[in-house]
Structure formats: structure tokens, C-alpha cells
ZALO-151997 format. One record per residue: residue in three letters; x, y, z of N, C-alpha, C in turn; residue number from 1. Coordinates in steps of 0.02 Angstrom, whole numbers, plus 32768, in hexadecimal, padded with zeros to 4 digits. Layout:
<recs>
REC   type    npx    npy    npz   capx   capy   capz    cpx    cpy    cpz   seq
REC    ALA      X      Y      Z      X      Y      Z      X      Y      Z   NUM
...
</recs>
This chain:
<recs>
REC   type    npx    npy    npz   capx   capy   capz    cpx    cpy    cpz   seq
REC    UNK   F3B8   A94F   E025   F36E   A94B   E021   F352   A92E   E05F     1
REC    UNK   F35D   A94C   E096   F347   A930   E0D9   F30F   A956   E0F7     2
REC    UNK   F2EB   A978   E0D2   F2AD   A9A2   E0EC   F2BE   A9DD   E10D     3
REC    UNK   F300   A9FC   E103   F30C   AA3A   E123   F303   AA73   E0E9     4
REC    UNK   F2DA   AAA5   E0F8   F2D5   AADB   E0C7   F31A   AAFB   E0B7     5
REC    UNK   F330   AAFB   E076   F371   AB1B   E069   F36A   AB5E   E050     6
REC    UNK   F32F   AB71   E03A   F31E   ABB3   E01F   F2FE   ABDD   E051     7
REC    UNK   F320   ABFD   E081   F30A   AC1D   E0BA   F2E0   AC5E   E0A0     8
REC    UNK   F2F0   AC73   E068   F2CC   ACAF   E051   F283   ACA2   E042     9
REC    UNK   F26E   AC5F   E039   F22C   AC4E   E032   F204   AC5D   E071    10
REC    UNK   F221   AC57   E0AD   F1FE   AC60   E0EC   F1F3   ACAC   E0F0    11
REC    UNK   F1B3   ACB7   E0F2   F19F   AD01   E0F6   F18D   AD1D   E0B0    12
REC    UNK   F19C   ACFB   E07C   F18C   AD10   E03B   F142   ACFB   E022    13
REC    UNK   F127   AD26   DFF4   F0EC   AD11   DFD7   F0FC   AD05   DF8B    14
REC    UNK   F0ED   ACCC   DF74   F101   ACBB   DF2E   F0D1   AC8B   DF0D    15
REC    UNK   F0D4   AC85   DECC   F0AC   AC5C   DEA8   F0D5   AC1F   DE90    16
REC    UNK   F0B8   ABE4   DE80   F0DB   ABAD   DE67   F0AE   AB99   DE2D    17
REC    UNK   F0CB   AB9A   DDEE   F0AA   AB85   DDB0   F0D0   AB4B   DD9A    18
REC    UNK   F0AD   AB0F   DD95   F0C7   AAD0   DD82   F0AD   AAC4   DD38    19
REC    UNK   F0DA   AAC7   DD08   F0C6   AAC2   DCC3   F0D9   AA7C   DCA9    20
REC    UNK   F0A5   AA52   DCA0   F0AD   AA13   DC8D   F09B   AA04   DC45    21
REC    UNK   F09C   A9C7   DC31   F08B   A9B7   DBEF   F042   A9C2   DBDC    22
REC    UNK   F016   A9AC   DC0F   EFCF   A9B7   DBFD   EFA9   A9E6   DC2C    23
REC    UNK   EFC8   AA00   DC5E   EFAC   AA2A   DC8C   EFDC   AA62   DCA7    24
REC    UNK   EFB9   AA95   DCBE   EFE3   AAC9   DCE3   EFBE   AAD4   DD26    25
REC    UNK   EFE1   AAC8   DD5F   EFC7   AACC   DD9D   EFEF   AB03   DDC3    26
REC    UNK   EFC8   AB28   DDEE   EFE8   AB5E   DE0E   EFC5   AB6D   DE51    27
REC    UNK   EFEB   AB93   DE7A   EFCE   ABA7   DEBD   EFFA   ABDC   DED6    28
REC    UNK   EFE3   AC07   DF04   F00A   AC33   DF26   F01A   AC1A   DF6F    29
REC    UNK   F059   AC27   DF88   F06D   AC13   DFC7   F082   AC53   DFF3    30
REC    UNK   F073   AC4C   E030   F08A   AC7F   E060   F0BA   AC5B   E08D    31
REC    UNK   F0FB   AC74   E08B   F131   AC47   E0AC   F12B   AC05   E088    32
REC    UNK   F11F   ABCF   E0AD   F11B   AB8D   E08B   F0D7   AB6E   E093    33
REC    UNK   F0A5   AB96   E0A2   F05C   AB7E   E0A2   F038   AB9F   E065    34
REC    UNK   F00F   AB6C   E048   EFE3   AB81   E011   EFAE   ABBA   E029    35
REC    UNK   EFA1   ABE6   DFFF   EF70   AC17   E00F   EF28   ABF5   DFF7    36
REC    UNK   EEF9   ABF3   E021   EEBD   ABD1   E012   EE9B   ABF7   DFDC    37
REC    UNK   EE7E   ABCE   DFAA   EE5A   ABE9   DF73   EE86   ABFD   DF39    38
REC    UNK   EEC2   ABFA   DF37   EEF1   AC0C   DF04   EF04   ABD2   DED2    39
REC    UNK   EEF6   AB95   DEE2   EF0C   AB59   DEB9   EEE2   AB5E   DE70    40
REC    UNK   EF09   AB60   DE39   EEE7   AB63   DDFE   EF02   AB28   DDD2    41
REC    UNK   EED8   AB05   DDB5   EEF0   AAC7   DD8A   EECB   AAD4   DD45    42
REC    UNK   EEF0   AACF   DD0B   EEDA   AAD1   DCCD   EEEB   AA9B   DCA4    43
REC    UNK   EEC7   AA85   DC78   EECC   AA4E   DC48   EEED   AA64   DC06    44
REC    UNK   EF24   AA8E   DC0F   EF4E   AAA5   DBD6   EF90   AA9F   DBE7    45
REC    UNK   EFB6   AA7F   DBC7   F005   AA75   DBD6   F029   AA84   DB9B    46
REC    UNK   F068   AA78   DB9F   F09B   AA81   DB6F   F08D   AA57   DB2D    47
REC    UNK   F06F   AA1E   DB35   F05F   A9EE   DB00   F02C   AA0F   DAD2    48
REC    UNK   F001   AA3D   DAF0   EFD3   AA5B   DAC3   EFEE   AA81   DA8D    49
REC    UNK   F02C   AA9B   DA9A   F046   AAC4   DA61   F05F   AA96   DA2B    50
REC    UNK   F076   AA60   DA3B   F08F   AA34   DA07   F052   AA14   D9E6    51
REC    UNK   F022   AA06   DA03   EFE3   A9F3   D9E2   EFC8   AA21   D9B0    52
REC    UNK   EFC6   AA61   D9C8   EFAE   AA96   D99B   EFDA   AA9F   D95C    53
REC    UNK   F01A   AA98   D962   F04A   AAA0   D928   F03B   AA62   D8FB    54
REC    UNK   F036   AA26   D91A   F025   A9E8   D8F8   EFE8   A9F0   D8C9    55
REC    UNK   EFB3   AA0D   D8E5   EF74   AA13   D8C8   EF7B   AA47   D88E    56
REC    UNK   EFA2   AA7C   D89C   EFAF   AAB0   D86A   EFD0   AA97   D833    57
REC    UNK   F002   AA6E   D83D   F02E   AA4E   D801   F00A   AA12   D7E2    58
REC    UNK   EFD1   A9FB   D806   EFB0   A9BC   D7F0   EFDD   A97B   D7F4    59
REC    UNK   F00C   A980   D82B   F039   A948   D83B   F01F   A924   D875    60
REC    UNK   F003   A8ED   D874   EFE0   A8CE   D8B2   F010   A8AE   D8E4    61
REC    UNK   F043   A8CD   D8EF   F07A   A8B6   D921   F099   A8EE   D94A    62
REC    UNK   F071   A90B   D97D   F090   A93E   D9A6   F0CC   A92F   D9C6    63
REC    UNK   F0DC   A8EE   D9D9   F116   A8D9   D9F8   F156   A8E9   D9C7    64
REC    UNK   F148   A8E2   D985   F17C   A8F3   D957   F187   A941   D953    65
REC    UNK   F156   A964   D95A   F15F   A9B0   D95E   F187   A9C3   D998    66
REC    UNK   F173   A9A1   D9D5   F197   A9AD   DA12   F1DF   A9A1   DA0D    67
REC    UNK   F1F2   A961   D9F0   F235   A94D   D9E8   F25E   A97B   D9C0    68
REC    UNK   F241   A991   D982   F264   A9BB   D95A   F271   A9FB   D979    69
REC    UNK   F23A   AA15   D99E   F246   AA57   D9C2   F27C   AA55   D9F7    70
REC    UNK   F277   AA21   DA20   F2A6   AA16   DA56   F2F1   AA09   DA3F    71
REC    UNK   F2F7   A9EA   DA06   F339   A9DB   D9EB   F34F   AA14   D9BB    72
REC    UNK   F32A   AA49   D9B1   F336   AA7B   D97F   F344   AA62   D93B    73
REC    UNK   F319   AA34   D927   F31F   AA15   D8E0   F2E4   AA24   D8B1    74
REC    UNK   F2F0   AA1F   D874   F2B3   AA1D   D84A   F28F   A9D8   D84A    75
REC    UNK   F251   A9DC   D841   F22E   A9A2   D83C   F21D   A988   D7F7    76
REC    UNK   F231   A949   D7E7   F21E   A92F   D7A7   F1E2   A906   D7A9    77
REC    UNK   F1B0   A917   D77A   F173   A8F0   D77E   F157   A8F4   D733    78
REC    UNK   F145   A8BA   D71A   F121   A8B3   D6DA   F146   A8DB   D69F    79
REC    UNK   F186   A8D4   D69E   F1AA   A8F7   D667   F1B8   A940   D670    80
REC    UNK   F1AA   A95A   D6AE   F1B9   A9A3   D6BA   F1DF   A9A6   D6FD    81
REC    UNK   F206   A9DD   D6FE   F22A   A9F4   D73D   F205   AA2E   D75A    82
REC    UNK   F1F9   AA27   D79B   F1D7   AA5E   D7C1   F202   AA7C   D7F8    83
REC    UNK   F209   AAB6   D7F9   F22D   AADE   D832   F1F7   AAF3   D863    84
REC    UNK   F1ED   AACA   D896   F1BB   AAD5   D8C8   F1C7   AB05   D8FD    85
REC    UNK   F206   AB1A   D901   F218   AB44   D93B   F1F5   AB86   D943    86
REC    UNK   F1F1   ABAA   D90D   F1C3   ABEC   D914   F17E   ABDE   D91F    87
REC    UNK   F15F   ABAA   D902   F11D   AB97   D912   F112   AB8D   D958    88
REC    UNK   F13A   AB5E   D973   F133   AB4D   D9B7   F13F   AB88   D9ED    89
REC    UNK   F16C   ABB2   D9DB   F17A   ABEF   D9FD   F13B   AC1D   DA06    90
REC    UNK   F119   AC23   D9CD   F0DF   AC4C   D9CC   F0AA   AC2A   D9FC    91
REC    UNK   F0A8   ABEC   D9F9   F072   ABC4   DA21   F089   ABCA   DA6D    92
REC    UNK   F0C8   ABC8   DA7A   F0DF   ABCF   DABD   F0CA   AC18   DADD    93
REC    UNK   F0D3   AC4C   DAAC   F0C5   AC8E   DAC7   F078   AC96   DAD3    94
REC    UNK   F051   AC74   DAA7   F008   AC72   DAB0   EFF7   AC4D   DAF2    95
REC    UNK   F014   AC15   DAFD   F00C   ABF0   DB3C   F01A   AC17   DB77    96
REC    UNK   F055   AC3B   DB76   F067   AC63   DBAE   F035   ACA0   DBB8    97
REC    UNK   F019   ACBD   DB82   EFEA   ACF3   DB93   EFAA   ACD8   DBAF    98
REC    UNK   EF95   AC96   DB9D   EF5C   AC7B   DBBC   EF65   AC64   DC08    99
REC    UNK   EFA5   AC50   DC17   EFB1   AC37   DC5B   EFB4   AC79   DC84   100
REC    UNK   EFD1   ACAB   DC6F   EFDB   ACEC   DC91   EF8F   AD09   DCA0   101
REC    UNK   EF67   AD09   DC6C   EF26   AD24   DC70   EEFF   ACFA   DC9F   102
REC    UNK   EF07   ACBC   DCA3   EEE5   AC8F   DCCD   EEFB   AC9B   DD1A   103
REC    UNK   EF3C   ACA5   DD22   EF56   ACB0   DD6C   EF38   ACF7   DD81   104
REC    UNK   EF3E   AD2B   DD55   EF27   AD69   DD69   EEDB   AD67   DD78   105
REC    UNK   EEB0   AD43   DD54   EE66   AD40   DD5D   EE5C   AD18   DD9E   106
REC    UNK   EE81   ACE2   DDAB   EE75   ACBE   DDEA   EE95   ACD3   DE28   107
REC    UNK   EECB   ACF6   DE1D   EEF3   AD17   DE53   EEE5   AD5F   DE62   108
REC    UNK   EEAF   AD7A   DE43   EEA4   ADBF   DE44   EEAD   ADE8   DE87   109
REC    UNK   EE94   ADC2   DEBF   EE97   ADDF   DF01   EEDF   ADD9   DF21   110
REC    UNK   EF0F   ADB1   DF03   EF47   ADA7   DF21   EF83   ADBF   DEF9   111
REC    UNK   EF78   ADDA   DEB9   EFAF   ADEA   DE88   EFDF   AE1B   DEA9   112
REC    UNK   EFC2   AE52   DEC5   EFF3   AE86   DEDD   F025   AE73   DF19   113
REC    UNK   F014   AE36   DF31   F03D   AE1E   DF6C   F071   ADEF   DF57   114
REC    UNK   F070   ADDD   DF17   F09F   ADA5   DF01   F0E8   ADC5   DEF3   115
REC    UNK   F118   ADA3   DF12   F15B   ADBB   DF08   F180   AD9C   DED0   116
REC    UNK   F173   AD61   DEBE   F18D   AD3F   DE83   F163   AD02   DE76   117
REC    UNK   F174   ACE3   DE39   F155   ACA0   DE2A   F188   AC71   DE1A   118
REC    UNK   F183   AC33   DE35   F1B3   ABF9   DE24   F192   ABD7   DDE7   119
REC    UNK   F1B8   ABC8   DDB3   F19E   ABA1   DD7C   F1BC   AB5D   DD8A   120
REC    UNK   F197   AB26   DD86   F1B1   AAE5   DD8A   F188   AABA   DD56   121
REC    UNK   F19E   AA78   DD5C   F17E   AA47   DD2E   F1A4   AA44   DCED   122
REC    UNK   F192   AA12   DCC4   F1B2   A9FF   DC8B   F1B7   AA35   DC51   123
REC    UNK   F187   AA64   DC53   F186   AA9B   DC27   F1AA   AADB   DC3A   124
REC    UNK   F1C4   AADD   DC7C   F1D9   AB1A   DC94   F213   AB34   DC70   125
REC    UNK   F243   AB10   DC5A   F27C   AB28   DC35   F26F   AB44   DBF4   126
REC    UNK   F23F   AB1B   DBD5   F228   AB33   DB8D   F201   AB73   DB90   127
REC    UNK   F1DF   AB7A   DBC7   F1AA   ABB7   DBCB   F1D2   ABF4   DBF3   128
REC    UNK   F20A   ABE8   DC15   F229   AC1F   DC39   F228   AC63   DC1A   129
REC    UNK   F24A   AC64   DBDE   F252   ACA5   DBC0   F210   ACC9   DBAE   130
REC    UNK   F1E3   ACA5   DBA0   F1A1   ACC4   DB8F   F17C   ACE1   DBD1   131
REC    UNK   F184   ACB9   DC0A   F173   ACDB   DC48   F199   AD15   DC5C   132
REC    UNK   F1D6   AD12   DC57   F206   AD4A   DC6A   F1F2   AD8C   DC3E   133
REC    UNK   F1E1   AD7C   DBFF   F1CE   ADB5   DBD5   F188   ADCD   DBE4   134
REC    UNK   F15A   ADA3   DBF3   F113   ADB9   DBF7   F0F1   ADC5   DC3D   135
REC    UNK   F10C   AD9F   DC6D   F0EE   AD98   DCB1   F0FE   ADDB   DCD1   136
REC    UNK   F0CF   ADF4   DCFD   F0E0   AE2F   DD23   F0FD   AE21   DD66   137
REC    UNK   F115   ADE4   DD6D   F137   ADD7   DDAB   F17F   ADBD   DD9C   138
REC    UNK   F1A9   ADBF   DDCF   F1ED   ADA0   DDC7   F1E3   AD59   DDC2   139
REC    UNK   F20D   AD35   DD8F   F202   ACEF   DD85   F247   ACCD   DD9B   140
REC    UNK   F239   AC95   DDBF   F272   AC6A   DDD1   F264   AC22   DDBA   141
REC    UNK   F293   AC08   DD99   F28D   ABC5   DD80   F2B0   AB96   DDB4   142
REC    UNK   F288   AB65   DDCD   F2A5   AB32   DDF9   F2E4   AB12   DDD7   143
REC    UNK   F313   AAFE   DE03   F34B   AAD2   DDED   F32F   AA91   DDD9   144
REC    UNK   F343   AA76   DDA0   F324   AA36   DD8A   F2D6   AA2E   DD91   145
REC    UNK   F2B9   AA63   DD6D   F26C   AA67   DD7A   F245   AA2F   DD69   146
REC    UNK   F25A   AA08   DD3E   F22E   A9C8   DD29   F224   A99A   DD64   147
REC    UNK   F256   A998   DD92   F24F   A96B   DDCE   F247   A98D   DE13   148
REC    UNK   F240   A9D3   DE0A   F237   A9F9   DE48   F1FF   A9DF   DE78   149
REC    UNK   F1C3   A9C9   DE55   F18F   A9AF   DE7F   F1A4   A974   DEA5   150
REC    UNK   F1C3   A948   DE84   F1D3   A905   DEA2   F1FE   A914   DEDF   151
REC    UNK   F236   A93F   DED1   F264   A951   DF07   F240   A977   DF40   152
REC    UNK   F210   A99E   DF30   F1EA   A9C2   DF66   F1C4   A993   DF8B   153
REC    UNK   F1A0   A962   DF69   F17E   A934   DF91   F1A4   A909   DFBD   154
REC    UNK   F1DE   A8F5   DFA4   F20B   A8D1   DFD1   F223   A8F7   E00D   155
REC    UNK   F233   A936   DFFF   F24F   A961   E036   F216   A967   E06D   156
REC    UNK   F1DB   A977   E052   F19E   A97F   E07F   F195   A93E   E0AA   157
REC    UNK   F198   A908   E08B   F191   A8CA   E0B4   F1C9   A8BE   E0E9   158
REC    UNK   F203   A8D3   E0D6   F23A   A8D2   E102   F234   A900   E13F   159
REC    UNK   F218   A93B   E12C   F20A   A96F   E15E   F1D8   A95C   E18E   160
REC    UNK   F1A3   A93E   E170   F165   A928   E19B   F17D   A8EB   E1C9   161
REC    UNK   F19D   A8BD   E1AB   F1BA   A885   E1D9   F1EA   A89A   E210   162
REC    UNK   F211   A8D1   E203   F23E   A8E8   E236   F216   A909   E273   163
REC    UNK   F1DE   A926   E262   F1B3   A948   E297   F18D   A912   E2C6   164
REC    UNK   F189   A8D6   E2AF   F165   A8A2   E2D8   F194   A886   E30E   165
</recs>
């Protein structure tokens, strides 16, 4: 991680980056390694919104328990009942994916035809990958260790910029 680009295929490529976080989804288009002006999109909807919606639907005021049950592939016990939240969460993930893709298409309308692929990154990337692969009109690539990809990228950028001085 010394600030040297290791993915040379990015140089000369035009691609999107979609960072799926717990509370937000942030995205932008890059040409080579430079951001394309006017393509940054930030939304206040993230992966936790799916767990909150399931929580409200079941009238269980603990979205973190919904998340834990889903991620651990377990039933959730609450107030004398067992709930299989997996299918409910999957339905909400599909809905969130549809909203994200529609938002990208709306905001990137003048750039869509030139996108070669999209990187998914952030804490929600692995959970959302299959939904994006199924629904998105672009090739989808998930970053290695997507939850920490931003941190590693910022570190590499600082190393690269310090080398140039």
C-alpha cells in the first residue's frame, strides 16, 4: 500500500463507484482516476434502512436485532415468537437496489452509455452484490474487502501525493 496504482486497467477506463453504507449511498463516475465533474451523488438511504423497514413491519423496535438475525442466517426470537427475517430483508434489499439504480440512471443520464463497469464498495457491498448483478445494466465488480476499501484508498492516495512532493 505504497501509493502505486496496482489496477492498471483503471487507467483509461470510465467507471462508477457506488459506496453502500449503513446510512448513505454515495457514488460518482471516474475517468481514469479522476472524478467526472457533476457526477457525485449522495443519498440518505443505506442498508440499515432495509432493517428499519422490516423492524417496523414486524413491530419489533430493534432493527439491530433484525440485522444480526439476517447476517447470521438465524431466526429472530421476540416476545414469544420466532421470525424468519431473511425473505423480508431480501425483498427490501431488492427494493433498495431498484431505488439506487434508478437514482444513478436519473443523475448520470448524460454519462450512462460511457460507463464500462461499476465498483461496489462499502459495508453493504457484499450483501447487495447479487441484487446489483441481477438488476444493474452495467458490469458489477465488488472491491476486495469492500468495507475498508475507502480507508485503504485514502491511505494509498496520501502515500501517492506525498511521493510526488
